[in-house]
mmCIF file as gemmi writes it, N, C-alpha and C atoms, coordinates in Angstrom:
data_model
loop_
_atom_site.group_PDB
_atom_site.id
_atom_site.type_symbol
_atom_site.label_atom_id
_atom_site.label_alt_id
_atom_site.label_comp_id
_atom_site.label_asym_id
_atom_site.label_entity_id
_atom_site.label_seq_id
_atom_site.pdbx_PDB_ins_code
_atom_site.Cartn_x
_atom_site.Cartn_y
_atom_site.Cartn_z
_atom_site.occupancy
_atom_site.B_iso_or_equiv
_atom_site.pdbx_formal_charge
_atom_site.auth_seq_id
_atom_site.auth_asym_id
_atom_site.pdbx_PDB_model_num
ATOM 1 N N . MET Axp A 1 ? 121.456 59.63 52.895 1 0 ? 1 A 1
ATOM 2 C CA . MET Axp A 1 ? 121.105 58.467 53.704 1 0 ? 1 A 1
ATOM 3 C C . MET Axp A 1 ? 121.484 58.695 55.157 1 0 ? 1 A 1
ATOM 4 N N . GLN Axp A 2 ? 122.642 59.34 55.397 1 0 ? 2 A 1
ATOM 5 C CA . GLN Axp A 2 ? 123.071 59.614 56.761 1 0 ? 2 A 1
ATOM 6 C C . GLN Axp A 2 ? 122.051 60.492 57.476 1 0 ? 2 A 1
ATOM 7 N N . ASP Axp A 3 ? 121.476 61.452 56.767 1 0 ? 3 A 1
ATOM 8 C CA . ASP Axp A 3 ? 120.46 62.328 57.362 1 0 ? 3 A 1
ATOM 9 C C . ASP Axp A 3 ? 119.249 61.513 57.808 1 0 ? 3 A 1
ATOM 10 N N . HIS Axp A 4 ? 118.868 60.524 56.992 1 0 ? 4 A 1
ATOM 11 C CA . HIS Axp A 4 ? 117.719 59.69 57.344 1 0 ? 4 A 1
ATOM 12 C C . HIS Axp A 4 ? 118.011 58.87 58.597 1 0 ? 4 A 1
ATOM 13 N N . ILE Axp A 5 ? 119.203 58.36 58.709 1 0 ? 5 A 1
ATOM 14 C CA . ILE Axp A 5 ? 119.589 57.574 59.888 1 0 ? 5 A 1
ATOM 15 C C . ILE Axp A 5 ? 119.588 58.459 61.128 1 0 ? 5 A 1
ATOM 16 N N . GLU Axp A 6 ? 120.159 59.646 61.009 1 0 ? 6 A 1
ATOM 17 C CA . GLU Axp A 6 ? 120.187 60.579 62.143 1 0 ? 6 A 1
ATOM 18 C C . GLU Axp A 6 ? 118.762 60.96 62.558 1 0 ? 6 A 1
ATOM 19 N N . GLN Axp A 7 ? 117.911 61.231 61.594 1 0 ? 7 A 1
ATOM 20 C CA . GLN Axp A 7 ? 116.519 61.577 61.887 1 0 ? 7 A 1
ATOM 21 C C . GLN Axp A 7 ? 115.815 60.413 62.594 1 0 ? 7 A 1
ATOM 22 N N . TYR Axp A 8 ? 116.002 59.212 62.104 1 0 ? 8 A 1
ATOM 23 C CA . TYR Axp A 8 ? 115.393 58.02 62.715 1 0 ? 8 A 1
ATOM 24 C C . TYR Axp A 8 ? 115.888 57.872 64.152 1 0 ? 8 A 1
ATOM 25 N N . ALA Axp A 9 ? 117.2 58.068 64.351 1 0 ? 9 A 1
ATOM 26 C CA . ALA Axp A 9 ? 117.792 57.94 65.686 1 0 ? 9 A 1
ATOM 27 C C . ALA Axp A 9 ? 117.193 58.961 66.645 1 0 ? 9 A 1
ATOM 28 N N . LEU Axp A 10 ? 117.04 60.184 66.202 1 0 ? 10 A 1
ATOM 29 C CA . LEU Axp A 10 ? 116.477 61.224 67.062 1 0 ? 10 A 1
ATOM 30 C C . LEU Axp A 10 ? 114.998 60.978 67.339 1 0 ? 10 A 1
ATOM 31 N N . GLU Axp A 11 ? 114.276 60.441 66.373 1 0 ? 11 A 1
ATOM 32 C CA . GLU Axp A 11 ? 112.876 60.067 66.604 1 0 ? 11 A 1
ATOM 33 C C . GLU Axp A 11 ? 112.792 58.949 67.642 1 0 ? 11 A 1
ATOM 34 N N . LEU Axp A 12 ? 113.732 58.03 67.582 1 0 ? 12 A 1
ATOM 35 C CA . LEU Axp A 12 ? 113.771 56.938 68.552 1 0 ? 12 A 1
ATOM 36 C C . LEU Axp A 12 ? 114.034 57.482 69.958 1 0 ? 12 A 1
ATOM 37 N N . LEU Axp A 13 ? 114.964 58.417 70.087 1 0 ? 13 A 1
ATOM 38 C CA . LEU Axp A 13 ? 115.226 59.033 71.393 1 0 ? 13 A 1
ATOM 39 C C . LEU Axp A 13 ? 113.994 59.774 71.904 1 0 ? 13 A 1
ATOM 40 N N . ARG Axp A 14 ? 113.333 60.509 71.027 1 0 ? 14 A 1
ATOM 41 C CA . ARG Axp A 14 ? 112.135 61.242 71.427 1 0 ? 14 A 1
ATOM 42 C C . ARG Axp A 14 ? 111.043 60.269 71.888 1 0 ? 14 A 1
ATOM 43 N N . ALA Axp A 15 ? 110.87 59.169 71.169 1 0 ? 15 A 1
ATOM 44 C CA . ALA Axp A 15 ? 109.872 58.163 71.56 1 0 ? 15 A 1
ATOM 45 C C . ALA Axp A 15 ? 110.22 57.571 72.915 1 0 ? 15 A 1
ATOM 46 N N . LEU Axp A 16 ? 111.488 57.36 73.15 1 0 ? 16 A 1
ATOM 47 C CA . LEU Axp A 16 ? 111.922 56.791 74.423 1 0 ? 16 A 1
ATOM 48 C C . LEU Axp A 16 ? 111.558 57.711 75.587 1 0 ? 16 A 1
ATOM 49 N N . THR Axp A 17 ? 111.838 59.001 75.439 1 0 ? 17 A 1
ATOM 50 C CA . THR Axp A 17 ? 111.538 59.922 76.535 1 0 ? 17 A 1
ATOM 51 C C . THR Axp A 17 ? 110.041 60.198 76.654 1 0 ? 17 A 1
ATOM 52 N N . GLU Axp A 18 ? 109.294 60.075 75.557 1 0 ? 18 A 1
ATOM 53 C CA . GLU Axp A 18 ? 107.842 60.219 75.642 1 0 ? 18 A 1
ATOM 54 C C . GLU Axp A 18 ? 107.221 59.024 76.362 1 0 ? 18 A 1
ATOM 55 N N . GLN Axp A 19 ? 107.732 57.832 76.102 1 0 ? 19 A 1
ATOM 56 C CA . GLN Axp A 19 ? 107.211 56.632 76.745 1 0 ? 19 A 1
ATOM 57 C C . GLN Axp A 19 ? 107.618 56.534 78.206 1 0 ? 19 A 1
ATOM 58 N N . HIS Axp A 20 ? 108.734 57.143 78.542 1 0 ? 20 A 1
ATOM 59 C CA . HIS Axp A 20 ? 109.263 57.09 79.909 1 0 ? 20 A 1
ATOM 60 C C . HIS Axp A 20 ? 109.577 58.513 80.373 1 0 ? 20 A 1
ATOM 61 N N . PRO Axp A 21 ? 108.546 59.292 80.731 1 0 ? 21 A 1
ATOM 62 C CA . PRO Axp A 21 ? 108.759 60.706 81.042 1 0 ? 21 A 1
ATOM 63 C C . PRO Axp A 21 ? 109.651 60.951 82.262 1 0 ? 21 A 1
ATOM 64 N N . ASN Axp A 22 ? 109.8 59.98 83.132 1 0 ? 22 A 1
ATOM 65 C CA . ASN Axp A 22 ? 110.636 60.143 84.323 1 0 ? 22 A 1
ATOM 66 C C . ASN Axp A 22 ? 111.996 59.474 84.173 1 0 ? 22 A 1
ATOM 67 N N . ILE Axp A 23 ? 112.409 59.221 82.946 1 0 ? 23 A 1
ATOM 68 C CA . ILE Axp A 23 ? 113.673 58.529 82.705 1 0 ? 23 A 1
ATOM 69 C C . ILE Axp A 23 ? 114.837 59.396 83.178 1 0 ? 23 A 1
ATOM 70 N N . PHE Axp A 24 ? 115.894 58.741 83.574 1 0 ? 24 A 1
ATOM 71 C CA . PHE Axp A 24 ? 117.08 59.432 84.088 1 0 ? 24 A 1
ATOM 72 C C . PHE Axp A 24 ? 118.32 58.839 83.436 1 0 ? 24 A 1
ATOM 73 N N . ALA Axp A 25 ? 119.384 59.611 83.426 1 0 ? 25 A 1
ATOM 74 C CA . ALA Axp A 25 ? 120.654 59.134 82.863 1 0 ? 25 A 1
ATOM 75 C C . ALA Axp A 25 ? 121.099 57.891 83.625 1 0 ? 25 A 1
ATOM 76 N N . GLY Axp A 26 ? 121.44 56.861 82.879 1 0 ? 26 A 1
ATOM 77 C CA . GLY Axp A 26 ? 121.857 55.592 83.462 1 0 ? 26 A 1
ATOM 78 C C . GLY Axp A 26 ? 120.773 54.532 83.483 1 0 ? 26 A 1
ATOM 79 N N . ALA Axp A 27 ? 119.531 54.918 83.176 1 0 ? 27 A 1
ATOM 80 C CA . ALA Axp A 27 ? 118.417 53.961 83.167 1 0 ? 27 A 1
ATOM 81 C C . ALA Axp A 27 ? 118.565 53.007 81.985 1 0 ? 27 A 1
ATOM 82 N N . TRP Axp A 28 ? 118.169 51.75 82.211 1 0 ? 28 A 1
ATOM 83 C CA . TRP Axp A 28 ? 118.187 50.768 81.13 1 0 ? 28 A 1
ATOM 84 C C . TRP Axp A 28 ? 117.043 51.065 80.179 1 0 ? 28 A 1
ATOM 85 N N . VAL Axp A 29 ? 117.308 50.88 78.886 1 0 ? 29 A 1
ATOM 86 C CA . VAL Axp A 29 ? 116.283 51.058 77.869 1 0 ? 29 A 1
ATOM 87 C C . VAL Axp A 29 ? 116.394 49.935 76.839 1 0 ? 29 A 1
ATOM 88 N N . ASP Axp A 30 ? 115.266 49.608 76.266 1 0 ? 30 A 1
ATOM 89 C CA . ASP Axp A 30 ? 115.204 48.6 75.21 1 0 ? 30 A 1
ATOM 90 C C . ASP Axp A 30 ? 114.73 49.295 73.934 1 0 ? 30 A 1
ATOM 91 N N . PRO Axp A 31 ? 115.664 49.799 73.122 1 0 ? 31 A 1
ATOM 92 C CA . PRO Axp A 31 ? 115.276 50.548 71.924 1 0 ? 31 A 1
ATOM 93 C C . PRO Axp A 31 ? 114.368 49.766 70.984 1 0 ? 31 A 1
ATOM 94 N N . TYR Axp A 32 ? 114.535 48.459 70.934 1 0 ? 32 A 1
ATOM 95 C CA . TYR Axp A 32 ? 113.709 47.639 70.055 1 0 ? 32 A 1
ATOM 96 C C . TYR Axp A 32 ? 112.23 47.764 70.454 1 0 ? 32 A 1
ATOM 97 N N . MET Axp A 33 ? 111.952 47.608 71.753 1 0 ? 33 A 1
ATOM 98 C CA . MET Axp A 33 ? 110.569 47.697 72.229 1 0 ? 33 A 1
ATOM 99 C C . MET Axp A 33 ? 110.036 49.122 72.117 1 0 ? 33 A 1
ATOM 100 N N . VAL Axp A 34 ? 110.888 50.094 72.374 1 0 ? 34 A 1
ATOM 101 C CA . VAL Axp A 34 ? 110.48 51.494 72.221 1 0 ? 34 A 1
ATOM 102 C C . VAL Axp A 34 ? 110.03 51.738 70.78 1 0 ? 34 A 1
ATOM 103 N N . ALA Axp A 35 ? 110.813 51.254 69.83 1 0 ? 35 A 1
ATOM 104 C CA . ALA Axp A 35 ? 110.471 51.425 68.419 1 0 ? 35 A 1
ATOM 105 C C . ALA Axp A 35 ? 109.132 50.749 68.107 1 0 ? 35 A 1
ATOM 106 N N . LEU Axp A 36 ? 108.928 49.55 68.612 1 0 ? 36 A 1
ATOM 107 C CA . LEU Axp A 36 ? 107.652 48.854 68.376 1 0 ? 36 A 1
ATOM 108 C C . LEU Axp A 36 ? 106.481 49.666 68.902 1 0 ? 36 A 1
ATOM 109 N N . TYR Axp A 37 ? 106.573 50.102 70.152 1 0 ? 37 A 1
ATOM 110 C CA . TYR Axp A 37 ? 105.483 50.864 70.757 1 0 ? 37 A 1
ATOM 111 C C . TYR Axp A 37 ? 105.236 52.196 70.057 1 0 ? 37 A 1
ATOM 112 N N . ALA Axp A 38 ? 106.277 52.763 69.468 1 0 ? 38 A 1
ATOM 113 C CA . ALA Axp A 38 ? 106.146 54.053 68.786 1 0 ? 38 A 1
ATOM 114 C C . ALA Axp A 38 ? 105.677 53.909 67.345 1 0 ? 38 A 1
ATOM 115 N N . GLY Axp A 39 ? 105.478 52.673 66.894 1 0 ? 39 A 1
ATOM 116 C CA . GLY Axp A 39 ? 105.034 52.454 65.519 1 0 ? 39 A 1
ATOM 117 C C . GLY Axp A 39 ? 106.157 52.53 64.508 1 0 ? 39 A 1
ATOM 118 N N . MET Axp A 40 ? 107.389 52.464 64.998 1 0 ? 40 A 1
ATOM 119 C CA . MET Axp A 40 ? 108.553 52.459 64.108 1 0 ? 40 A 1
ATOM 120 C C . MET Axp A 40 ? 108.866 50.997 63.77 1 0 ? 40 A 1
ATOM 121 N N . ASN Axp A 41 ? 109.67 50.77 62.778 1 0 ? 41 A 1
ATOM 122 C CA . ASN Axp A 41 ? 109.99 49.404 62.378 1 0 ? 41 A 1
ATOM 123 C C . ASN Axp A 41 ? 111.4 49.033 62.846 1 0 ? 41 A 1
ATOM 124 N N . PRO Axp A 42 ? 111.505 48.324 63.987 1 0 ? 42 A 1
ATOM 125 C CA . PRO Axp A 42 ? 112.829 47.943 64.477 1 0 ? 42 A 1
ATOM 126 C C . PRO Axp A 42 ? 113.495 46.844 63.651 1 0 ? 42 A 1
ATOM 127 N N . ASP Axp A 43 ? 112.756 46.264 62.735 1 0 ? 43 A 1
ATOM 128 C CA . ASP Axp A 43 ? 113.341 45.243 61.865 1 0 ? 43 A 1
ATOM 129 C C . ASP Axp A 43 ? 113.66 45.824 60.484 1 0 ? 43 A 1
ATOM 130 N N . GLY Axp A 44 ? 113.451 47.123 60.334 1 0 ? 44 A 1
ATOM 131 C CA . GLY Axp A 44 ? 113.713 47.798 59.066 1 0 ? 44 A 1
ATOM 132 C C . GLY Axp A 44 ? 115.189 48.087 58.868 1 0 ? 44 A 1
ATOM 133 N N . PRO Axp A 45 ? 115.515 48.656 57.731 1 0 ? 45 A 1
ATOM 134 C CA . PRO Axp A 45 ? 116.921 48.831 57.344 1 0 ? 45 A 1
ATOM 135 C C . PRO Axp A 45 ? 117.68 49.885 58.153 1 0 ? 45 A 1
ATOM 136 N N . TYR Axp A 46 ? 116.98 50.789 58.821 1 0 ? 46 A 1
ATOM 137 C CA . TYR Axp A 46 ? 117.682 51.89 59.485 1 0 ? 46 A 1
ATOM 138 C C . TYR Axp A 46 ? 117.855 51.702 60.989 1 0 ? 46 A 1
ATOM 139 N N . PHE Axp A 47 ? 117.153 50.761 61.587 1 0 ? 47 A 1
ATOM 140 C CA . PHE Axp A 47 ? 117.18 50.625 63.044 1 0 ? 47 A 1
ATOM 141 C C . PHE Axp A 47 ? 118.588 50.36 63.569 1 0 ? 47 A 1
ATOM 142 N N . ALA Axp A 48 ? 119.259 49.344 63.052 1 0 ? 48 A 1
ATOM 143 C CA . ALA Axp A 48 ? 120.606 49.01 63.545 1 0 ? 48 A 1
ATOM 144 C C . ALA Axp A 48 ? 121.576 50.166 63.319 1 0 ? 48 A 1
ATOM 145 N N . GLN Axp A 49 ? 121.445 50.836 62.181 1 0 ? 49 A 1
ATOM 146 C CA . GLN Axp A 49 ? 122.32 51.979 61.898 1 0 ? 49 A 1
ATOM 147 C C . GLN Axp A 49 ? 122.01 53.14 62.845 1 0 ? 49 A 1
ATOM 148 N N . ALA Axp A 50 ? 120.742 53.315 63.193 1 0 ? 50 A 1
ATOM 149 C CA . ALA Axp A 50 ? 120.364 54.373 64.13 1 0 ? 50 A 1
ATOM 150 C C . ALA Axp A 50 ? 120.931 54.084 65.517 1 0 ? 50 A 1
ATOM 151 N N . ILE Axp A 51 ? 120.891 52.825 65.933 1 0 ? 51 A 1
ATOM 152 C CA . ILE Axp A 51 ? 121.47 52.457 67.232 1 0 ? 51 A 1
ATOM 153 C C . ILE Axp A 51 ? 122.973 52.701 67.206 1 0 ? 51 A 1
ATOM 154 N N . ASP Axp A 52 ? 123.63 52.294 66.139 1 0 ? 52 A 1
ATOM 155 C CA . ASP Axp A 52 ? 125.077 52.554 66.016 1 0 ? 52 A 1
ATOM 156 C C . ASP Axp A 52 ? 125.366 54.045 66.1 1 0 ? 52 A 1
ATOM 157 N N . TYR Axp A 53 ? 124.534 54.845 65.456 1 0 ? 53 A 1
ATOM 158 C CA . TYR Axp A 53 ? 124.692 56.3 65.499 1 0 ? 53 A 1
ATOM 159 C C . TYR Axp A 53 ? 124.559 56.803 66.938 1 0 ? 53 A 1
ATOM 160 N N . LEU Axp A 54 ? 123.53 56.346 67.66 1 0 ? 54 A 1
ATOM 161 C CA . LEU Axp A 54 ? 123.314 56.804 69.033 1 0 ? 54 A 1
ATOM 162 C C . LEU Axp A 54 ? 124.45 56.378 69.954 1 0 ? 54 A 1
ATOM 163 N N . VAL Axp A 55 ? 124.992 55.195 69.726 1 0 ? 55 A 1
ATOM 164 C CA . VAL Axp A 55 ? 126.147 54.739 70.523 1 0 ? 55 A 1
ATOM 165 C C . VAL Axp A 55 ? 127.365 55.598 70.188 1 0 ? 55 A 1
ATOM 166 N N . SER Axp A 56 ? 127.592 55.872 68.908 1 0 ? 56 A 1
ATOM 167 C CA . SER Axp A 56 ? 128.754 56.673 68.524 1 0 ? 56 A 1
ATOM 168 C C . SER Axp A 56 ? 128.636 58.111 69.031 1 0 ? 56 A 1
ATOM 169 N N . GLU Axp A 57 ? 127.403 58.607 69.187 1 0 ? 57 A 1
ATOM 170 C CA . GLU Axp A 57 ? 127.166 59.951 69.716 1 0 ? 57 A 1
ATOM 171 C C . GLU Axp A 57 ? 127.138 59.96 71.245 1 0 ? 57 A 1
ATOM 172 N N . ARG Axp A 58 ? 127.318 58.794 71.832 1 0 ? 58 A 1
ATOM 173 C CA . ARG Axp A 58 ? 127.305 58.615 73.296 1 0 ? 58 A 1
ATOM 174 C C . ARG Axp A 58 ? 125.953 58.959 73.913 1 0 ? 58 A 1
ATOM 175 N N . ALA Axp A 59 ? 124.9 58.742 73.15 1 0 ? 59 A 1
ATOM 176 C CA . ALA Axp A 59 ? 123.543 58.925 73.657 1 0 ? 59 A 1
ATOM 177 C C . ALA Axp A 59 ? 123.063 57.659 74.359 1 0 ? 59 A 1
ATOM 178 N N . LEU Axp A 60 ? 123.55 56.52 73.869 1 0 ? 60 A 1
ATOM 179 C CA . LEU Axp A 60 ? 123.266 55.215 74.465 1 0 ? 60 A 1
ATOM 180 C C . LEU Axp A 60 ? 124.574 54.478 74.699 1 0 ? 60 A 1
ATOM 181 N N . GLU Axp A 61 ? 124.578 53.654 75.748 1 0 ? 61 A 1
ATOM 182 C CA . GLU Axp A 61 ? 125.703 52.749 76.017 1 0 ? 61 A 1
ATOM 183 C C . GLU Axp A 61 ? 125.122 51.355 76.193 1 0 ? 61 A 1
ATOM 184 N N . TRP Axp A 62 ? 125.826 50.375 75.685 1 0 ? 62 A 1
ATOM 185 C CA . TRP Axp A 62 ? 125.375 49.001 75.896 1 0 ? 62 A 1
ATOM 186 C C . TRP Axp A 62 ? 125.498 48.679 77.37 1 0 ? 62 A 1
ATOM 187 N N . ALA Axp A 63 ? 124.445 48.14 77.959 1 0 ? 63 A 1
ATOM 188 C CA . ALA Axp A 63 ? 124.44 47.749 79.374 1 0 ? 63 A 1
ATOM 189 C C . ALA Axp A 63 ? 125.045 46.353 79.48 1 0 ? 63 A 1
ATOM 190 N N . GLU Axp A 64 ? 126.349 46.304 79.686 1 0 ? 64 A 1
ATOM 191 C CA . GLU Axp A 64 ? 127.069 45.028 79.689 1 0 ? 64 A 1
ATOM 192 C C . GLU Axp A 64 ? 126.509 44.036 80.704 1 0 ? 64 A 1
ATOM 193 N N . GLU Axp A 65 ? 126.009 44.533 81.824 1 0 ? 65 A 1
ATOM 194 C CA . GLU Axp A 65 ? 125.498 43.634 82.858 1 0 ? 65 A 1
ATOM 195 C C . GLU Axp A 65 ? 124.247 42.89 82.423 1 0 ? 65 A 1
ATOM 196 N N . THR Axp A 66 ? 123.654 43.279 81.291 1 0 ? 66 A 1
ATOM 197 C CA . THR Axp A 66 ? 122.454 42.6 80.792 1 0 ? 66 A 1
ATOM 198 C C . THR Axp A 66 ? 122.775 41.593 79.694 1 0 ? 66 A 1
ATOM 199 N N . ARG Axp A 67 ? 124.035 41.354 79.451 1 0 ? 67 A 1
ATOM 200 C CA . ARG Axp A 67 ? 124.398 40.493 78.311 1 0 ? 67 A 1
ATOM 201 C C . ARG Axp A 67 ? 123.815 39.095 78.397 1 0 ? 67 A 1
ATOM 202 N N . ARG Axp A 68 ? 123.452 38.65 79.586 1 0 ? 68 A 1
ATOM 203 C CA . ARG Axp A 68 ? 122.863 37.312 79.737 1 0 ? 68 A 1
ATOM 204 C C . ARG Axp A 68 ? 121.349 37.315 79.575 1 0 ? 68 A 1
ATOM 205 N N . VAL Axp A 69 ? 120.776 38.491 79.435 1 0 ? 69 A 1
ATOM 206 C CA . VAL Axp A 69 ? 119.34 38.599 79.231 1 0 ? 69 A 1
ATOM 207 C C . VAL Axp A 69 ? 119.019 38.113 77.823 1 0 ? 69 A 1
ATOM 208 N N . VAL Axp A 70 ? 118.03 37.27 77.731 1 0 ? 70 A 1
ATOM 209 C CA . VAL Axp A 70 ? 117.631 36.74 76.424 1 0 ? 70 A 1
ATOM 210 C C . VAL Axp A 70 ? 116.857 37.82 75.676 1 0 ? 70 A 1
ATOM 211 N N . GLY Axp A 71 ? 117.12 37.936 74.402 1 0 ? 71 A 1
ATOM 212 C CA . GLY Axp A 71 ? 116.394 38.897 73.582 1 0 ? 71 A 1
ATOM 213 C C . GLY Axp A 71 ? 117.319 39.939 72.995 1 0 ? 71 A 1
ATOM 214 N N . LYS Axp A 72 ? 116.742 41.079 72.712 1 0 ? 72 A 1
ATOM 215 C CA . LYS Axp A 72 ? 117.479 42.175 72.087 1 0 ? 72 A 1
ATOM 216 C C . LYS Axp A 72 ? 118.395 42.838 73.111 1 0 ? 72 A 1
ATOM 217 N N . PRO Axp A 73 ? 119.46 43.489 72.645 1 0 ? 73 A 1
ATOM 218 C CA . PRO Axp A 73 ? 120.373 44.169 73.565 1 0 ? 73 A 1
ATOM 219 C C . PRO Axp A 73 ? 119.68 45.277 74.359 1 0 ? 73 A 1
ATOM 220 N N . ILE Axp A 74 ? 120.128 45.429 75.587 1 0 ? 74 A 1
ATOM 221 C CA . ILE Axp A 74 ? 119.636 46.472 76.469 1 0 ? 74 A 1
ATOM 222 C C . ILE Axp A 74 ? 120.728 47.536 76.566 1 0 ? 74 A 1
ATOM 223 N N . TYR Axp A 75 ? 120.321 48.78 76.6 1 0 ? 75 A 1
ATOM 224 C CA . TYR Axp A 75 ? 121.251 49.905 76.655 1 0 ? 75 A 1
ATOM 225 C C . TYR Axp A 75 ? 120.944 50.759 77.875 1 0 ? 75 A 1
ATOM 226 N N . ARG Axp A 76 ? 121.864 51.651 78.195 1 0 ? 76 A 1
ATOM 227 C CA . ARG Axp A 76 ? 121.637 52.705 79.173 1 0 ? 76 A 1
ATOM 228 C C . ARG Axp A 76 ? 121.574 54.021 78.411 1 0 ? 76 A 1
ATOM 229 N N . ILE Axp A 77 ? 120.612 54.851 78.766 1 0 ? 77 A 1
ATOM 230 C CA . ILE Axp A 77 ? 120.575 56.184 78.174 1 0 ? 77 A 1
ATOM 231 C C . ILE Axp A 77 ? 121.528 57.072 78.975 1 0 ? 77 A 1
ATOM 232 N N . THR Axp A 78 ? 122.215 57.915 78.299 1 0 ? 78 A 1
ATOM 233 C CA . THR Axp A 78 ? 123.179 58.8 78.953 1 0 ? 78 A 1
ATOM 234 C C . THR Axp A 78 ? 122.586 60.203 79.088 1 0 ? 78 A 1
ATOM 235 N N . ARG Axp A 79 ? 123.285 61.032 79.83 1 0 ? 79 A 1
ATOM 236 C CA . ARG Axp A 79 ? 122.869 62.434 79.945 1 0 ? 79 A 1
ATOM 237 C C . ARG Axp A 79 ? 122.832 63.074 78.55 1 0 ? 79 A 1
ATOM 238 N N . ARG Axp A 80 ? 123.818 62.725 77.739 1 0 ? 80 A 1
ATOM 239 C CA . ARG Axp A 80 ? 123.848 63.253 76.36 1 0 ? 80 A 1
ATOM 240 C C . ARG Axp A 80 ? 122.605 62.811 75.595 1 0 ? 80 A 1
ATOM 241 N N . GLY Axp A 81 ? 122.192 61.568 75.763 1 0 ? 81 A 1
ATOM 242 C CA . GLY Axp A 81 ? 120.982 61.078 75.097 1 0 ? 81 A 1
ATOM 243 C C . GLY Axp A 81 ? 119.744 61.848 75.528 1 0 ? 81 A 1
ATOM 244 N N . LEU Axp A 82 ? 119.655 62.155 76.817 1 0 ? 82 A 1
ATOM 245 C CA . LEU Axp A 82 ? 118.529 62.951 77.304 1 0 ? 82 A 1
ATOM 246 C C . LEU Axp A 82 ? 118.564 64.351 76.704 1 0 ? 82 A 1
ATOM 247 N N . GLU Axp A 83 ? 119.759 64.938 76.631 1 0 ? 83 A 1
ATOM 248 C CA . GLU Axp A 83 ? 119.898 66.279 76.037 1 0 ? 83 A 1
ATOM 249 C C . GLU Axp A 83 ? 119.521 66.247 74.555 1 0 ? 83 A 1
ATOM 250 N N . MET Axp A 84 ? 119.967 65.207 73.847 1 0 ? 84 A 1
ATOM 251 C CA . MET Axp A 84 ? 119.646 65.106 72.42 1 0 ? 84 A 1
ATOM 252 C C . MET Axp A 84 ? 118.146 64.936 72.208 1 0 ? 84 A 1
ATOM 253 N N . SER Axp A 85 ? 117.461 64.231 73.092 1 0 ? 85 A 1
ATOM 254 C CA . SER Axp A 85 ? 116.025 64.003 72.917 1 0 ? 85 A 1
ATOM 255 C C . SER Axp A 85 ? 115.241 65.298 73.11 1 0 ? 85 A 1
ATOM 256 N N . VAL Axp A 86 ? 115.738 66.198 73.919 1 0 ? 86 A 1
ATOM 257 C CA . VAL Axp A 86 ? 115.075 67.483 74.136 1 0 ? 86 A 1
ATOM 258 C C . VAL Axp A 86 ? 115.242 68.377 72.922 1 0 ? 86 A 1
ATOM 259 N N . GLY Axp A 87 ? 116.375 68.222 72.245 1 0 ? 87 A 1
ATOM 260 C CA . GLY Axp A 87 ? 116.658 69.052 71.077 1 0 ? 87 A 1
ATOM 261 C C . GLY Axp A 87 ? 115.902 68.655 69.83 1 0 ? 87 A 1
ATOM 262 N N . THR Axp A 88 ? 115.148 67.562 69.864 1 0 ? 88 A 1
ATOM 263 C CA . THR Axp A 88 ? 114.433 67.103 68.672 1 0 ? 88 A 1
ATOM 264 C C . THR Axp A 88 ? 113.075 67.72 68.565 1 0 ? 88 A 1
């Protein structure tokens, strides 16, 4: 199951960089919307676990300054996240 979560997380990172080819470390990202646009299921059983995995791997950081934004949490992609997306 852990392998499936890791695979889903890496697919999500790849979709993010494909949708935003000029993305840079520190840019805000909305993984929920990225998943929707990529045809992934952000309401499925692995999405939250994949986000937790990416945060624990320091690929994404919660963008605290967006906490008042209504909707799904917003994150910042890190340099590590960009490196991980290239490796997929």
